[in-house]
C-alpha positions as YAML, in Angstrom:
chain: A
units: angstrom
residues:
- id: 1
  name: MET
  ca: [-2.23, -20.62, -19.25]
- id: 2
  name: ILE
  ca: [-4.11, -18.84, -16.48]
- id: 3
  name: LYS
  ca: [-6.00, -22.03, -15.65]
- id: 4
  name: GLU
  ca: [-2.73, -23.93, -15.26]
- id: 5
  name: LYS
  ca: [-1.35, -21.21, -12.96]
- id: 6
  name: ILE
  ca: [-4.48, -21.32, -10.80]
- id: 7
  name: ILE
  ca: [-4.26, -25.11, -10.52]
- id: 8
  name: PHE
  ca: [-0.53, -24.92, -9.75]
- id: 9
  name: SER
  ca: [-1.12, -22.29, -7.04]
- id: 10
  name: ILE
  ca: [-3.88, -24.37, -5.44]
- id: 11
  name: ILE
  ca: [-1.64, -27.46, -5.44]
- id: 12
  name: ILE
  ca: [1.21, -25.58, -3.77]
- id: 13
  name: LEU
  ca: [-0.97, -23.73, -1.28]
- id: 14
  name: PHE
  ca: [-3.40, -26.43, -0.21]
- id: 15
  name: GLY
  ca: [-1.49, -29.57, -1.21]
- id: 16
  name: SER
  ca: [1.43, -28.74, 1.06]
- id: 17
  name: LEU
  ca: [-0.89, -27.90, 3.95]
- id: 18
  name: PHE
  ca: [-2.80, -31.15, 3.46]
- id: 19
  name: LEU
  ca: [0.42, -33.18, 3.49]
- id: 20
  name: GLY
  ca: [1.55, -31.38, 6.66]
- id: 21
  name: ILE
  ca: [-1.78, -32.13, 8.33]
- id: 22
  name: LEU
  ca: [-1.56, -35.75, 7.16]
- id: 23
  name: PHE
  ca: [2.00, -36.03, 8.49]
- id: 24
  name: ARG
  ca: [0.84, -34.79, 11.91]
- id: 25
  name: ARG
  ca: [-1.67, -37.62, 12.18]
- id: 26
  name: TYR
  ca: [1.16, -40.16, 12.26]
- id: 27
  name: LYS
  ca: [3.51, -38.29, 14.59]
- id: 28
  name: GLU
  ca: [3.30, -37.01, 18.15]
- id: 29
  name: GLU
  ca: [2.36, -33.35, 18.56]
- id: 30
  name: VAL
  ca: [5.60, -32.49, 20.40]
- id: 31
  name: TYR
  ca: [7.63, -33.94, 17.54]
- id: 32
  name: CYS
  ca: [5.60, -32.03, 14.93]
- id: 33
  name: GLN
  ca: [6.00, -28.74, 16.79]
- id: 34
  name: SER
  ca: [9.78, -29.19, 17.03]
- id: 35
  name: PHE
  ca: [10.20, -30.40, 13.45]
- id: 36
  name: SER
  ca: [8.01, -27.58, 12.10]
- id: 37
  name: LYS
  ca: [10.07, -24.90, 13.84]
- id: 38
  name: SER
  ca: [13.38, -26.45, 12.72]
- id: 39
  name: MET
  ca: [12.16, -26.64, 9.12]
- id: 40
  name: ILE
  ca: [11.04, -22.99, 9.10]
- id: 41
  name: ILE
  ca: [14.38, -21.84, 10.54]
- id: 42
  name: PHE
  ca: [16.31, -23.89, 7.96]
- id: 43
  name: LEU
  ca: [14.34, -22.53, 4.98]
- id: 44
  name: THR
  ca: [14.55, -18.96, 6.30]
- id: 45
  name: LYS
  ca: [18.34, -19.20, 6.59]
- id: 46
  name: THR
  ca: [18.97, -20.95, 3.27]
- id: 47
  name: ALA
  ca: [16.33, -20.61, 0.55]
- id: 48
  name: THR
  ca: [14.87, -17.23, 1.56]
- id: 49
  name: PRO
  ca: [18.09, -15.15, 1.25]
- id: 50
  name: LEU
  ca: [18.79, -16.60, -2.20]
- id: 51
  name: ILE
  ca: [15.22, -16.08, -3.43]
- id: 52
  name: VAL
  ca: [15.19, -12.47, -2.19]
- id: 53
  name: CYS
  ca: [18.58, -11.75, -3.78]
- id: 54
  name: LEU
  ca: [17.66, -13.19, -7.19]
- id: 55
  name: SER
  ca: [14.25, -11.46, -7.18]
- id: 56
  name: PHE
  ca: [15.63, -8.01, -6.32]
- id: 57
  name: TRP
  ca: [18.36, -8.40, -8.93]
- id: 58
  name: ILE
  ca: [15.93, -8.03, -11.85]
- id: 59
  name: ILE
  ca: [13.31, -5.58, -10.53]
- id: 60
  name: ASP
  ca: [12.89, -2.77, -13.07]
- id: 61
  name: ILE
  ca: [12.46, 0.30, -10.90]
- id: 62
  name: SER
  ca: [10.83, 3.10, -12.89]
- id: 63
  name: ASP
  ca: [11.95, 6.70, -12.54]
- id: 64
  name: ASN
  ca: [8.31, 7.71, -12.08]
- id: 65
  name: VAL
  ca: [8.37, 9.37, -8.65]
- id: 66
  name: GLY
  ca: [4.67, 8.72, -8.04]
- id: 67
  name: ILE
  ca: [5.02, 4.99, -8.67]
- id: 68
  name: LEU
  ca: [8.10, 4.78, -6.43]
- id: 69
  name: THR
  ca: [5.93, 5.65, -3.42]
- id: 70
  name: LEU
  ca: [4.11, 2.29, -3.68]
- id: 71
  name: PRO
  ca: [6.34, 0.48, -1.13]
- id: 72
  name: LEU
  ca: [5.90, 3.40, 1.27]
- id: 73
  name: VAL
  ca: [2.12, 2.92, 1.04]
- id: 74
  name: GLY
  ca: [2.57, -0.75, 1.93]
- id: 75
  name: LEU
  ca: [4.80, 0.19, 4.85]
- id: 76
  name: LEU
  ca: [2.31, 2.78, 6.07]
- id: 77
  name: LEU
  ca: [-0.64, 0.37, 5.91]
- id: 78
  name: SER
  ca: [1.23, -2.38, 7.81]
- id: 79
  name: THR
  ca: [2.20, 0.14, 10.48]
- id: 80
  name: LEU
  ca: [-1.27, 1.66, 10.76]
- id: 81
  name: ALA
  ca: [-2.78, -1.81, 11.22]
- id: 82
  name: ILE
  ca: [-0.98, -2.06, 14.57]
- id: 83
  name: LEU
  ca: [-3.15, 0.65, 16.17]
- id: 84
  name: PRO
  ca: [-6.62, -0.95, 15.76]
- id: 85
  name: ALA
  ca: [-5.04, -4.35, 16.47]
- id: 86
  name: ILE
  ca: [-3.79, -3.16, 19.88]
- id: 87
  name: PHE
  ca: [-7.25, -1.75, 20.65]
- id: 88
  name: LEU
  ca: [-8.90, -5.05, 19.66]
- id: 89
  name: VAL
  ca: [-6.39, -7.03, 21.75]
- id: 90
  name: LYS
  ca: [-7.57, -5.10, 24.81]
- id: 91
  name: PHE
  ca: [-11.20, -5.43, 23.74]
- id: 92
  name: HIS
  ca: [-10.89, -9.23, 23.49]
- id: 93
  name: HIS
  ca: [-8.84, -9.44, 26.75]
- id: 94
  name: LEU
  ca: [-6.09, -11.52, 25.10]
- id: 95
  name: ASN
  ca: [-3.04, -12.79, 26.97]
- id: 96
  name: ARG
  ca: [0.50, -12.00, 25.78]
- id: 97
  name: PRO
  ca: [0.97, -14.90, 23.33]
- id: 98
  name: GLN
  ca: [-2.52, -14.35, 21.93]
- id: 99
  name: ALA
  ca: [-1.91, -10.61, 21.65]
- id: 100
  name: GLY
  ca: [1.33, -11.21, 19.73]
- id: 101
  name: SER
  ca: [-0.45, -13.57, 17.34]
- id: 102
  name: TYR
  ca: [-3.34, -11.16, 16.78]
- id: 103
  name: ILE
  ca: [-1.16, -8.10, 16.17]
- id: 104
  name: THR
  ca: [1.23, -9.84, 13.78]
- id: 105
  name: CYS
  ca: [-1.73, -11.30, 11.86]
- id: 106
  name: ALA
  ca: [-3.16, -7.79, 11.55]
- id: 107
  name: MET
  ca: [0.17, -6.34, 10.41]
- id: 108
  name: PHE
  ca: [1.03, -8.78, 7.65]
- id: 109
  name: SER
  ca: [-1.14, -9.72, 4.69]
- id: 110
  name: ASN
  ca: [-0.61, -12.17, 1.84]
- id: 111
  name: ILE
  ca: [0.53, -9.47, -0.59]
- id: 112
  name: GLY
  ca: [3.27, -11.48, -2.32]
- id: 113
  name: TYR
  ca: [3.48, -13.90, -5.21]
- id: 114
  name: THR
  ca: [1.22, -16.59, -3.71]
- id: 115
  name: LEU
  ca: [-1.95, -14.48, -3.60]
- id: 116
  name: GLY
  ca: [-1.79, -10.68, -3.97]
- id: 117
  name: GLY
  ca: [0.60, -10.65, -6.90]
- id: 118
  name: PHE
  ca: [-1.07, -13.64, -8.49]
- id: 119
  name: LEU
  ca: [-4.56, -12.08, -8.34]
- id: 120
  name: ALA
  ca: [-3.20, -8.81, -9.74]
- id: 121
  name: PHE
  ca: [-1.73, -10.71, -12.68]
- id: 122
  name: VAL
  ca: [-4.92, -12.68, -13.36]
- id: 123
  name: LEU
  ca: [-7.26, -9.68, -13.01]
- id: 124
  name: LEU
  ca: [-5.14, -6.82, -14.38]
- id: 125
  name: GLY
  ca: [-2.22, -8.25, -16.34]
- id: 126
  name: GLU
  ca: [1.57, -8.50, -16.25]
- id: 127
  name: VAL
  ca: [2.22, -4.78, -15.69]
- id: 128
  name: ALA
  ca: [0.02, -4.97, -12.60]
- id: 129
  name: PHE
  ca: [2.08, -7.90, -11.33]
- id: 130
  name: GLY
  ca: [5.22, -5.77, -11.72]
- id: 131
  name: LEU
  ca: [3.64, -3.06, -9.60]
- id: 132
  name: THR
  ca: [2.92, -5.60, -6.84]
- id: 133
  name: VAL
  ca: [6.64, -6.47, -6.81]
- id: 134
  name: LEU
  ca: [7.41, -2.78, -6.29]
- id: 135
  name: TYR
  ca: [4.70, -2.52, -3.62]
- id: 136
  name: CYS
  ca: [6.23, -5.45, -1.71]
- id: 137
  name: LEU
  ca: [9.73, -3.94, -1.50]
- id: 138
  name: TYR
  ca: [9.12, -2.78, 2.06]
- id: 139
  name: PHE
  ca: [7.96, -6.18, 3.32]
- id: 140
  name: LYS
  ca: [11.17, -8.08, 4.02]
- id: 141
  name: PRO
  ca: [13.02, -5.26, 5.88]
- id: 142
  name: PHE
  ca: [9.87, -4.43, 7.87]
- id: 143
  name: TYR
  ca: [9.13, -8.08, 8.61]
- id: 144
  name: TYR
  ca: [12.61, -9.01, 9.82]
- id: 145
  name: THR
  ca: [12.94, -5.90, 12.01]
- id: 146
  name: VAL
  ca: [9.60, -4.59, 13.33]
- id: 147
  name: GLY
  ca: [7.74, -7.89, 12.86]
- id: 148
  name: PHE
  ca: [10.41, -9.92, 14.66]
- id: 149
  name: TYR
  ca: [10.61, -7.36, 17.46]
- id: 150
  name: ILE
  ca: [6.85, -7.38, 18.12]
- id: 151
  name: ALA
  ca: [6.66, -11.19, 17.95]
- id: 152
  name: GLU
  ca: [9.60, -11.54, 20.33]
- id: 153
  name: HIS
  ca: [8.17, -8.88, 22.65]
- id: 154
  name: TYR
  ca: [4.86, -10.71, 23.09]
- id: 155
  name: GLY
  ca: [6.47, -14.15, 23.01]
- id: 156
  name: SER
  ca: [8.43, -13.34, 26.17]
- id: 157
  name: GLU
  ca: [6.88, -13.18, 29.63]
- id: 158
  name: THR
  ca: [8.60, -9.88, 30.35]
- id: 159
  name: GLY
  ca: [8.80, -8.45, 26.83]
- id: 160
  name: CYS
  ca: [12.08, -7.65, 25.13]
- id: 161
  name: ASN
  ca: [14.41, -4.69, 25.01]
- id: 162
  name: ILE
  ca: [14.25, -2.89, 21.66]
- id: 163
  name: THR
  ca: [18.03, -2.34, 21.68]
- id: 164
  name: GLU
  ca: [18.68, -6.05, 22.20]
- id: 165
  name: SER
  ca: [16.20, -6.89, 19.48]
- id: 166
  name: LEU
  ca: [17.95, -4.56, 17.03]
- id: 167
  name: LYS
  ca: [21.30, -6.15, 17.89]
- id: 168
  name: LYS
  ca: [19.90, -9.55, 16.94]
- id: 169
  name: ILE
  ca: [19.30, -8.29, 13.40]
- id: 170
  name: PHE
  ca: [23.08, -8.32, 12.98]
- id: 171
  name: THR
  ca: [23.84, -11.42, 15.05]
- id: 172
  name: GLU
  ca: [21.08, -13.96, 14.37]
- id: 173
  name: GLY
  ca: [21.19, -15.73, 11.02]
- id: 174
  name: ILE
  ca: [17.43, -16.03, 10.75]
- id: 175
  name: ARG
  ca: [17.13, -12.23, 10.71]
- id: 176
  name: LEU
  ca: [20.44, -11.22, 9.16]
- id: 177
  name: LEU
  ca: [20.68, -13.60, 6.19]
- id: 178
  name: PRO
  ca: [17.40, -12.60, 4.45]
- id: 179
  name: LEU
  ca: [18.34, -8.92, 4.83]
- id: 180
  name: LEU
  ca: [21.81, -9.61, 3.40]
- id: 181
  name: GLY
  ca: [20.12, -11.32, 0.46]
- id: 182
  name: LEU
  ca: [18.00, -8.22, -0.09]
- id: 183
  name: ILE
  ca: [21.02, -5.90, 0.09]
- id: 184
  name: LEU
  ca: [23.08, -8.06, -2.29]
- id: 185
  name: GLY
  ca: [20.17, -8.22, -4.74]
- id: 186
  name: ALA
  ca: [19.84, -4.42, -4.68]
- id: 187
  name: ILE
  ca: [23.60, -4.00, -5.27]
- id: 188
  name: LEU
  ca: [23.50, -6.38, -8.25]
- id: 189
  name: ASN
  ca: [20.43, -4.54, -9.57]
- id: 190
  name: PHE
  ca: [22.12, -1.15, -9.56]
- id: 191
  name: SER
  ca: [25.42, -2.58, -10.82]
- id: 192
  name: GLY
  ca: [23.92, -3.13, -14.26]
- id: 193
  name: ILE
  ca: [25.06, -6.77, -14.35]
- id: 194
  name: ASN
  ca: [22.49, -8.92, -16.10]
- id: 195
  name: ARG
  ca: [21.23, -11.87, -14.10]
- id: 196
  name: PRO
  ca: [22.25, -15.16, -15.77]
- id: 197
  name: PHE
  ca: [19.36, -17.05, -17.33]
- id: 198
  name: ILE
  ca: [20.08, -20.17, -15.28]
- id: 199
  name: LEU
  ca: [19.59, -18.24, -12.01]
- id: 200
  name: GLY
  ca: [16.16, -17.13, -13.17]
- id: 201
  name: GLN
  ca: [15.26, -20.77, -13.80]
- id: 202
  name: LEU
  ca: [16.62, -21.62, -10.35]
- id: 203
  name: ASN
  ca: [14.29, -19.08, -8.72]
- id: 204
  name: LYS
  ca: [11.32, -20.58, -10.55]
- id: 205
  name: ILE
  ca: [12.08, -23.78, -8.66]
- id: 206
  name: LEU
  ca: [13.12, -22.25, -5.33]
- id: 207
  name: ILE
  ca: [10.04, -20.02, -4.88]
- id: 208
  name: PRO
  ca: [7.40, -22.78, -5.12]
- id: 209
  name: ALA
  ca: [9.65, -25.30, -3.35]
- id: 210
  name: SER
  ca: [10.30, -22.95, -0.43]
- id: 211
  name: THR
  ca: [6.61, -22.01, -0.21]
- id: 212
  name: PHE
  ca: [5.70, -25.70, -0.27]
- id: 213
  name: GLY
  ca: [8.17, -26.42, 2.54]
- id: 214
  name: LEU
  ca: [6.97, -23.55, 4.74]
- id: 215
  name: LEU
  ca: [3.32, -24.48, 4.27]
- id: 216
  name: PHE
  ca: [4.08, -28.15, 4.94]
- id: 217
  name: ALA
  ca: [5.75, -27.10, 8.21]
- id: 218
  name: ILE
  ca: [2.78, -24.91, 9.10]
- id: 219
  name: GLY
  ca: [0.35, -27.69, 8.19]
- id: 220
  name: MET
  ca: [1.91, -29.83, 10.92]
- id: 221
  name: THR
  ca: [0.66, -27.31, 13.51]
- id: 222
  name: LEU
  ca: [-2.77, -26.46, 12.06]
- id: 223
  name: LYS
  ca: [-5.89, -27.35, 14.03]
- id: 224
  name: PHE
  ca: [-9.19, -26.67, 12.25]
- id: 225
  name: ARG
  ca: [-11.24, -27.60, 15.30]
- id: 226
  name: VAL
  ca: [-10.03, -24.54, 17.21]
- id: 227
  name: LEU
  ca: [-11.76, -22.12, 14.83]
- id: 228
  name: LYS
  ca: [-14.92, -22.13, 16.96]
- id: 229
  name: GLN
  ca: [-12.89, -21.01, 20.01]
- id: 230
  name: PHE
  ca: [-12.08, -17.65, 18.42]
- id: 231
  name: LYS
  ca: [-15.34, -16.55, 16.80]
- id: 232
  name: ALA
  ca: [-15.15, -12.97, 18.11]
- id: 233
  name: GLN
  ca: [-11.47, -12.59, 17.21]
- id: 234
  name: LEU
  ca: [-12.03, -13.98, 13.71]
- id: 235
  name: PHE
  ca: [-14.90, -11.56, 13.13]
- id: 236
  name: SER
  ca: [-12.90, -8.52, 14.25]
- id: 237
  name: MET
  ca: [-9.86, -9.63, 12.23]
- id: 238
  name: SER
  ca: [-12.07, -9.98, 9.13]
- id: 239
  name: VAL
  ca: [-13.51, -6.50, 9.62]
- id: 240
  name: LEU
  ca: [-9.99, -5.12, 10.01]
- id: 241
  name: LYS
  ca: [-8.61, -6.94, 6.96]
- id: 242
  name: PHE
  ca: [-11.48, -6.57, 4.54]
- id: 243
  name: ILE
  ca: [-13.20, -3.29, 5.52]
- id: 244
  name: ILE
  ca: [-11.03, -0.98, 7.64]
- id: 245
  name: MET
  ca: [-7.65, -1.41, 5.89]
- id: 246
  name: PRO
  ca: [-9.01, -1.30, 2.30]
- id: 247
  name: GLY
  ca: [-10.89, 1.90, 3.21]
- id: 248
  name: ILE
  ca: [-7.74, 3.51, 4.63]
- id: 249
  name: ALA
  ca: [-5.73, 2.29, 1.62]
- id: 250
  name: LEU
  ca: [-8.09, 3.91, -0.90]
- id: 251
  name: VAL
  ca: [-7.98, 7.24, 0.95]
- id: 252
  name: ILE
  ca: [-4.15, 7.20, 0.90]
- id: 253
  name: ALA
  ca: [-4.04, 6.15, -2.76]
- id: 254
  name: TYR
  ca: [-6.39, 8.94, -3.84]
- id: 255
  name: LEU
  ca: [-4.42, 11.51, -1.81]
- id: 256
  name: LEU
  ca: [-1.27, 10.43, -3.66]
- id: 257
  name: GLY
  ca: [-3.01, 10.80, -6.99]
- id: 258
  name: TYR
  ca: [-2.77, 7.12, -7.94]
- id: 259
  name: ASP
  ca: [-6.08, 7.39, -9.81]
- id: 260
  name: LYS
  ca: [-4.34, 9.67, -12.34]
- id: 261
  name: LEU
  ca: [-1.26, 7.44, -12.87]
- id: 262
  name: MET
  ca: [-1.18, 4.70, -15.53]
- id: 263
  name: GLY
  ca: [-4.92, 4.81, -15.98]
- id: 264
  name: GLY
  ca: [-5.51, 4.24, -12.27]
- id: 265
  name: LEU
  ca: [-3.61, 0.95, -12.17]
- id: 266
  name: PRO
  ca: [-1.59, 1.83, -9.01]
- id: 267
  name: LEU
  ca: [-4.89, 2.64, -7.25]
- id: 268
  name: LYS
  ca: [-6.23, -0.80, -8.10]
- id: 269
  name: ILE
  ca: [-2.99, -2.47, -6.95]
- id: 270
  name: VAL
  ca: [-3.18, -0.75, -3.57]
- id: 271
  name: PHE
  ca: [-6.80, -1.89, -3.21]
- id: 272
  name: ILE
  ca: [-5.97, -5.52, -4.10]
- id: 273
  name: GLU
  ca: [-3.02, -5.66, -1.70]
- id: 274
  name: ALA
  ca: [-5.03, -4.03, 1.10]
- id: 275
  name: THR
  ca: [-7.75, -6.68, 0.82]
- id: 276
  name: MET
  ca: [-5.46, -9.69, 1.18]
- id: 277
  name: PRO
  ca: [-5.91, -12.16, 4.09]
- id: 278
  name: VAL
  ca: [-3.48, -12.93, 6.89]
- id: 279
  name: ALA
  ca: [0.03, -13.68, 5.61]
- id: 280
  name: ILE
  ca: [1.76, -17.02, 5.89]
- id: 281
  name: ALA
  ca: [4.65, -14.99, 7.33]
- id: 282
  name: SER
  ca: [2.53, -14.32, 10.44]
- id: 283
  name: LEU
  ca: [2.32, -18.05, 11.10]
- id: 284
  name: VAL
  ca: [6.09, -18.29, 10.75]
- id: 285
  name: LEU
  ca: [6.51, -15.66, 13.50]
- id: 286
  name: THR
  ca: [4.06, -17.57, 15.69]
- id: 287
  name: ASN
  ca: [6.12, -20.74, 15.39]
- id: 288
  name: LEU
  ca: [9.46, -19.01, 15.91]
- id: 289
  name: PHE
  ca: [8.52, -16.97, 19.00]
- id: 290
  name: ASN
  ca: [6.09, -19.27, 20.81]
- id: 291
  name: LEU
  ca: [3.00, -17.15, 20.29]
- id: 292
  name: ASP
  ca: [-0.52, -18.61, 20.28]
- id: 293
  name: LYS
  ca: [-0.50, -20.97, 17.29]
- id: 294
  name: ASP
  ca: [-4.20, -21.79, 17.51]
- id: 295
  name: LEU
  ca: [-5.24, -18.14, 17.23]
- id: 296
  name: SER
  ca: [-2.88, -17.25, 14.37]
- id: 297
  name: ASN
  ca: [-3.70, -20.46, 12.49]
- id: 298
  name: SER
  ca: [-7.41, -19.75, 12.90]
- id: 299
  name: CYS
  ca: [-7.01, -16.18, 11.63]
- id: 300
  name: TRP
  ca: [-5.03, -17.40, 8.63]
- id: 301
  name: ILE
  ca: [-7.42, -20.23, 7.72]
- id: 302
  name: PHE
  ca: [-10.60, -18.17, 8.15]
- id: 303
  name: SER
  ca: [-9.38, -15.04, 6.34]
- id: 304
  name: THR
  ca: [-7.92, -17.08, 3.47]
- id: 305
  name: LEU
  ca: [-11.14, -19.05, 2.98]
- id: 306
  name: LEU
  ca: [-13.16, -15.83, 3.21]
- id: 307
  name: ILE
  ca: [-11.40, -14.53, 0.09]
- id: 308
  name: ILE
  ca: [-13.37, -17.04, -2.02]
- id: 309
  name: PRO
  ca: [-16.87, -15.55, -1.44]
- id: 310
  name: LEU
  ca: [-15.49, -11.98, -1.27]
- id: 311
  name: LEU
  ca: [-13.58, -12.13, -4.56]
- id: 312
  name: PRO
  ca: [-16.59, -11.27, -6.82]
- id: 313
  name: LEU
  ca: [-17.23, -8.17, -4.67]
- id: 314
  name: PHE
  ca: [-13.58, -7.13, -4.94]
- id: 315
  name: VAL
  ca: [-13.72, -7.53, -8.73]
- id: 316
  name: LEU
  ca: [-16.83, -5.33, -8.83]
- id: 317
  name: ILE
  ca: [-15.10, -2.61, -6.81]
- id: 318
  name: LEU
  ca: [-12.01, -2.81, -9.07]
- id: 319
  name: ASN
  ca: [-14.23, -2.18, -12.09]
- id: 320
  name: LEU
  ca: [-15.64, 0.91, -10.38]
- id: 321
  name: LEU
  ca: [-12.26, 2.41, -9.46]
...
C-alpha cells in the first residue's frame, strides 16, 4: 500500500513536471509563459476553492487546547522566515523580482499533502497525517493575504500599497475564491452536516488532478541550466530551510510542551513540517506576479532534490525526539 502511494506521488510530482518540460520544447517560450500563467489562474479560481472547501468540511478538530496551537506554530514559522530572508536578500544584492522570489521561497514550504503530510503518514502513521492537516490550517489564509501582498510588492517597480492589496482580497477572484472555499468548508464543518460520500471521492480525483495541472504549468517554465547561476543563493536557502528553521521550530515546540503531548507526536510533526523544501505555491506566486522565475525554480528544484539525501538524517533525528 505504501509502495503504491510512493509510486503514485512520484508520478504526479515528477511526471507532470516532465510533461510540462517536454511541452515547452515544442512551443515558443513566450507562449509557454502565457499559457502557464493562464492555467495557474484557472485552477486557482476553480479547483482550489472546491478542494479547500471539501477538505475543511471533514477535519476533526480536537478539543485538546495544546494540539489546537499547531496551526499557530506554522504561522509563526512562516512569518519568522521572512526576517533572515530579507537579510540574505541584502547580502546577495538581489534586485526586486529576485528578492520577491527569494523571500516567498523562504516563507512557504511543501508542508501539505504532496510531501510533508505524505512523509508524516509514511513515517509516523495516519494520526500523524491528521496532525499535519491541522498544522496546515493557517496556510491558505496566510498565503492568499500576506504571500500575495509580498509577491505583488516585489513584482512591482514601485511596490504596492498594503491597503490596495487588502482590497484585492475581496475583489480579485484568484484571492477571494479560495478563501471563500475555506470559509464555506469551516461553516459546513461546524454545522454538523456529514459530507456526502461522493464528494469525498470527488476530492480524491481533484487533489491529484489539480496538483498535476499546476506542476505541468510550472514545468513549462522550469530551466535546469540556470541552477549554476544561483549557487550562493541555493546554499543560503538550503541552510535556512534545513538548519535554521528546524532549529527554531524545535525550540518553539518544546516551549509549548509538544514533547509531552500524544507521546511527542506533535513535536515530530513540527520537525517534519519545518524541514520541508520550497513549496510549489512559491512558484505559483512567481508566475502570477512576474518575479524572477529562474531563481524561484532553482530554489524549488534544488531544495526538493536535497530532501533525498537528507531524509535518512531526518529519520534519525525523529527517532531521537
